[in-house]
N, CA, C and O atoms as CSV, one atom per row, in Angstrom:
chain,resi,resn,atom,element,x,y,z
A,1,MET,N,N,168.242,60.695,92.362
A,1,MET,CA,C,167.220,61.423,93.019
A,1,MET,C,C,167.173,60.947,94.858
A,1,MET,O,O,167.187,61.737,95.801
A,2,PHE,N,N,167.122,59.620,94.915
A,2,PHE,CA,C,167.006,59.289,96.334
A,2,PHE,C,C,168.525,58.383,96.418
A,2,PHE,O,O,168.741,57.223,96.068
A,3,LYS,N,N,169.303,59.236,96.923
A,3,LYS,CA,C,170.549,58.409,97.170
A,3,LYS,C,C,170.941,57.984,98.562
A,3,LYS,O,O,170.492,58.570,99.548
A,4,GLY,N,N,171.893,56.823,98.662
A,4,GLY,CA,C,172.112,56.623,100.027
A,4,GLY,C,C,171.476,55.198,100.491
A,4,GLY,O,O,170.856,54.531,99.662
A,5,ARG,N,N,171.597,54.856,101.494
A,5,ARG,CA,C,171.152,53.759,102.132
A,5,ARG,C,C,170.375,54.066,103.563
A,5,ARG,O,O,170.579,55.099,104.200
A,6,LYS,N,N,169.593,53.182,103.919
A,6,LYS,CA,C,168.721,53.397,105.164
A,6,LYS,C,C,168.997,51.908,106.067
A,6,LYS,O,O,168.964,50.787,105.561
A,7,ARG,N,N,169.227,52.166,107.285
A,7,ARG,CA,C,169.182,50.904,108.119
A,7,ARG,C,C,167.823,50.907,108.619
A,7,ARG,O,O,167.316,51.979,108.948
A,8,LEU,N,N,167.054,49.608,108.729
A,8,LEU,CA,C,165.819,49.448,109.008
A,8,LEU,C,C,165.946,49.025,110.696
A,8,LEU,O,O,166.888,48.523,111.310
A,9,ARG,N,N,164.821,49.377,111.074
A,9,ARG,CA,C,164.473,48.945,112.621
A,9,ARG,C,C,165.193,47.320,113.091
A,9,ARG,O,O,165.703,47.049,114.178
A,10,ASN,N,N,165.032,46.402,111.885
A,10,ASN,CA,C,165.626,45.143,112.221
A,10,ASN,C,C,167.110,44.924,111.993
A,10,ASN,O,O,167.644,43.815,111.945
A,11,GLY,N,N,167.719,46.088,111.859
A,11,GLY,CA,C,169.060,46.013,111.301
A,11,GLY,C,C,169.629,45.883,109.921
A,11,GLY,O,O,170.777,46.115,109.542
A,12,LYS,N,N,168.586,45.464,109.250
A,12,LYS,CA,C,168.927,45.331,107.752
A,12,LYS,C,C,169.121,46.761,107.102
A,12,LYS,O,O,168.539,47.783,107.465
A,13,VAL,N,N,169.988,46.657,106.136
A,13,VAL,CA,C,170.363,48.106,105.343
A,13,VAL,C,C,169.927,47.855,104.192
A,13,VAL,O,O,170.146,46.765,103.663
A,14,VAL,N,N,169.147,48.937,103.528
A,14,VAL,CA,C,168.439,48.919,102.372
A,14,VAL,C,C,168.844,50.172,101.385
A,14,VAL,O,O,169.172,51.192,101.992
A,15,ASP,N,N,168.864,50.228,100.191
A,15,ASP,CA,C,169.058,51.346,99.118
A,15,ASP,C,C,167.698,52.221,99.654
A,15,ASP,O,O,166.604,51.694,99.856
A,16,TYR,N,N,167.978,53.589,99.833
A,16,TYR,CA,C,166.888,54.511,100.169
A,16,TYR,C,C,165.886,54.375,98.912
A,16,TYR,O,O,164.694,54.240,99.188
A,17,VAL,N,N,166.259,54.398,97.586
A,17,VAL,CA,C,165.313,54.490,96.634
A,17,VAL,C,C,164.340,53.054,96.743
A,17,VAL,O,O,163.173,53.097,96.351
A,18,ASP,N,N,164.864,51.927,97.246
A,18,ASP,CA,C,164.061,50.698,97.386
A,18,ASP,C,C,163.000,51.094,98.557
A,18,ASP,O,O,161.816,50.820,98.361
A,19,LEU,N,N,163.358,51.681,99.671
A,19,LEU,CA,C,162.432,52.021,100.728
A,19,LEU,C,C,161.497,52.996,100.249
A,19,LEU,O,O,160.337,52.841,100.628
A,20,VAL,N,N,161.751,53.983,99.487
A,20,VAL,CA,C,160.677,54.967,98.914
A,20,VAL,C,C,159.805,54.165,98.185
A,20,VAL,O,O,158.605,54.374,98.368
A,21,ILE,N,N,160.174,53.180,97.299
A,21,ILE,CA,C,159.172,52.662,96.517
A,21,ILE,C,C,158.397,51.714,97.216
A,21,ILE,O,O,157.190,51.600,97.003
A,22,ALA,N,N,159.155,50.856,98.238
A,22,ALA,CA,C,158.220,50.030,99.017
A,22,ALA,C,C,157.000,50.689,99.804
A,22,ALA,O,O,155.984,50.005,99.928
A,23,VAL,N,N,157.035,52.030,100.368
A,23,VAL,CA,C,156.240,52.624,101.092
A,23,VAL,C,C,155.322,53.482,100.285
A,23,VAL,O,O,154.273,53.890,100.784
A,24,MET,N,N,155.696,53.799,98.956
A,24,MET,CA,C,154.998,54.722,98.310
A,24,MET,C,C,153.523,54.035,98.010
A,24,MET,O,O,153.387,52.846,97.720
A,25,PRO,N,N,152.482,54.952,98.126
A,25,PRO,CA,C,151.213,54.467,97.874
A,25,PRO,C,C,150.895,53.895,96.294
A,25,PRO,O,O,151.550,54.537,95.474
A,26,THR,N,N,150.162,52.987,95.767
A,26,THR,CA,C,150.154,52.585,94.669
A,26,THR,C,C,149.485,53.283,93.719
A,26,THR,O,O,149.533,53.012,92.519
A,27,THR,N,N,148.679,54.432,94.340
A,27,THR,CA,C,147.892,55.355,93.510
A,27,THR,C,C,148.940,56.421,92.993
A,27,THR,O,O,148.585,57.153,92.069
A,28,LEU,N,N,150.134,56.547,93.496
A,28,LEU,CA,C,151.059,57.489,92.918
A,28,LEU,C,C,152.156,56.751,91.881
A,28,LEU,O,O,152.819,57.443,91.107
A,29,MET,N,N,152.267,55.572,91.919
A,29,MET,CA,C,153.244,54.892,91.244
A,29,MET,C,C,153.167,55.207,89.665
A,29,MET,O,O,154.194,55.518,89.063
A,30,LYS,N,N,152.098,55.130,89.103
A,30,LYS,CA,C,152.058,55.464,87.694
A,30,LYS,C,C,152.531,56.903,87.352
A,30,LYS,O,O,153.150,57.167,86.321
A,31,ALA,N,N,152.231,57.697,88.183
A,31,ALA,CA,C,152.377,59.389,88.019
A,31,ALA,C,C,153.952,59.347,88.123
A,31,ALA,O,O,154.594,59.925,87.246
A,32,VAL,N,N,154.523,58.780,89.012
A,32,VAL,CA,C,156.095,58.696,89.357
A,32,VAL,C,C,156.949,58.063,88.322
A,32,VAL,O,O,158.106,58.400,88.071
A,33,ALA,N,N,156.182,56.982,87.660
A,33,ALA,CA,C,156.849,56.218,86.706
A,33,ALA,C,C,156.950,57.182,85.494
A,33,ALA,O,O,158.036,57.341,84.938
A,34,GLN,N,N,155.664,57.923,85.016
A,34,GLN,CA,C,155.449,58.808,84.119
A,34,GLN,C,C,156.407,59.812,83.947
A,34,GLN,O,O,156.884,60.019,82.832
A,35,THR,N,N,156.814,60.601,85.144
A,35,THR,CA,C,157.556,61.636,85.345
A,35,THR,C,C,158.963,61.017,85.063
A,35,THR,O,O,159.665,61.652,84.277
A,36,LEU,N,N,159.398,60.038,85.515
A,36,LEU,CA,C,160.877,59.502,85.551
A,36,LEU,C,C,161.060,59.192,84.093
A,36,LEU,O,O,162.172,59.435,83.624
A,37,ALA,N,N,160.109,58.677,83.284
A,37,ALA,CA,C,160.206,58.226,82.015
A,37,ALA,C,C,160.364,59.554,81.082
A,37,ALA,O,O,161.190,59.536,80.170
A,38,THR,N,N,159.602,60.648,81.311
A,38,THR,CA,C,159.907,61.929,80.547
A,38,THR,C,C,161.267,62.555,81.055
A,38,THR,O,O,161.931,63.179,80.228
A,39,ARG,N,N,161.736,62.438,82.360
A,39,ARG,CA,C,162.646,63.112,82.504
A,39,ARG,C,C,164.026,62.327,82.098
A,39,ARG,O,O,165.082,62.951,81.997
A,40,HIS,N,N,163.934,60.725,81.842
A,40,HIS,CA,C,165.214,60.064,81.728
A,40,HIS,C,C,164.836,59.322,80.302
A,40,HIS,O,O,165.297,58.204,80.072
A,41,GLY,N,N,164.081,59.912,79.469
A,41,GLY,CA,C,163.958,59.386,78.164
A,41,GLY,C,C,163.055,57.967,77.938
A,41,GLY,O,O,162.931,57.334,76.890
A,42,GLY,N,N,162.539,57.714,79.101
A,42,GLY,CA,C,161.430,56.510,78.860
A,42,GLY,C,C,162.157,55.182,78.502
A,42,GLY,O,O,163.281,54.853,78.881
A,43,GLY,N,N,161.444,54.592,77.827
A,43,GLY,CA,C,161.710,53.250,77.061
A,43,GLY,C,C,161.664,52.019,78.275
A,43,GLY,O,O,161.899,50.840,78.009
A,44,TYR,N,N,161.398,52.403,79.338
A,44,TYR,CA,C,161.325,51.365,80.696
A,44,TYR,C,C,159.771,51.559,81.396
A,44,TYR,O,O,159.146,52.593,81.635
A,45,SER,N,N,159.476,50.357,81.585
A,45,SER,CA,C,158.106,50.333,82.451
A,45,SER,C,C,158.767,49.967,84.030
A,45,SER,O,O,159.978,49.809,84.182
A,46,LEU,N,N,157.885,49.871,85.039
A,46,LEU,CA,C,158.351,49.594,86.218
A,46,LEU,C,C,159.264,48.400,86.505
A,46,LEU,O,O,160.131,48.324,87.375
A,47,LEU,N,N,158.786,47.198,85.325
A,47,LEU,CA,C,159.469,46.136,85.628
A,47,LEU,C,C,160.394,45.532,84.449
A,47,LEU,O,O,161.343,44.782,84.675
A,48,HIS,N,N,159.985,45.966,83.124
A,48,HIS,CA,C,160.682,45.555,81.995
A,48,HIS,C,C,160.910,46.854,81.191
A,48,HIS,O,O,160.296,47.897,81.418
A,49,ARG,N,N,161.954,46.683,80.121
A,49,ARG,CA,C,162.151,47.628,79.271
A,49,ARG,C,C,160.832,47.250,78.202
A,49,ARG,O,O,160.253,46.165,78.147
A,50,VAL,N,N,160.548,48.460,77.388
A,50,VAL,CA,C,159.649,48.435,76.822
A,50,VAL,C,C,160.215,47.586,75.498
A,50,VAL,O,O,161.341,47.726,75.021
A,51,GLY,N,N,159.117,46.616,74.981
A,51,GLY,CA,C,159.396,45.579,73.808
A,51,GLY,C,C,160.012,44.432,74.341
A,51,GLY,O,O,160.358,43.514,73.597
A,52,ASP,N,N,160.209,44.391,75.751
A,52,ASP,CA,C,161.259,43.219,76.325
A,52,ASP,C,C,160.255,42.278,77.049
A,52,ASP,O,O,160.631,41.264,77.637
A,53,ARG,N,N,159.083,42.633,76.981
A,53,ARG,CA,C,158.263,41.661,77.763
A,53,ARG,C,C,157.812,40.247,77.291
A,53,ARG,O,O,157.460,40.065,76.126
A,54,SER,N,N,157.829,39.245,78.224
A,54,SER,CA,C,157.427,37.933,77.566
A,54,SER,C,C,156.220,37.740,77.146
A,54,SER,O,O,155.465,38.556,77.673
A,55,ALA,N,N,155.615,36.935,76.338
A,55,ALA,CA,C,154.179,36.990,75.632
A,55,ALA,C,C,153.539,35.951,76.704
A,55,ALA,O,O,152.357,35.621,76.613
């Protein structure tokens, strides 16, 4: 979806998808995560696979 890399002002190069996530308002993150889970079969949260969380 967000392919490629982006050079930041300080010269560092990052994946474009990481940049999009970094600047995305937190109010949209849940909706985006739900859409991605629906499109790609779910099974993952933003940080962990479902059922793979430490207690």
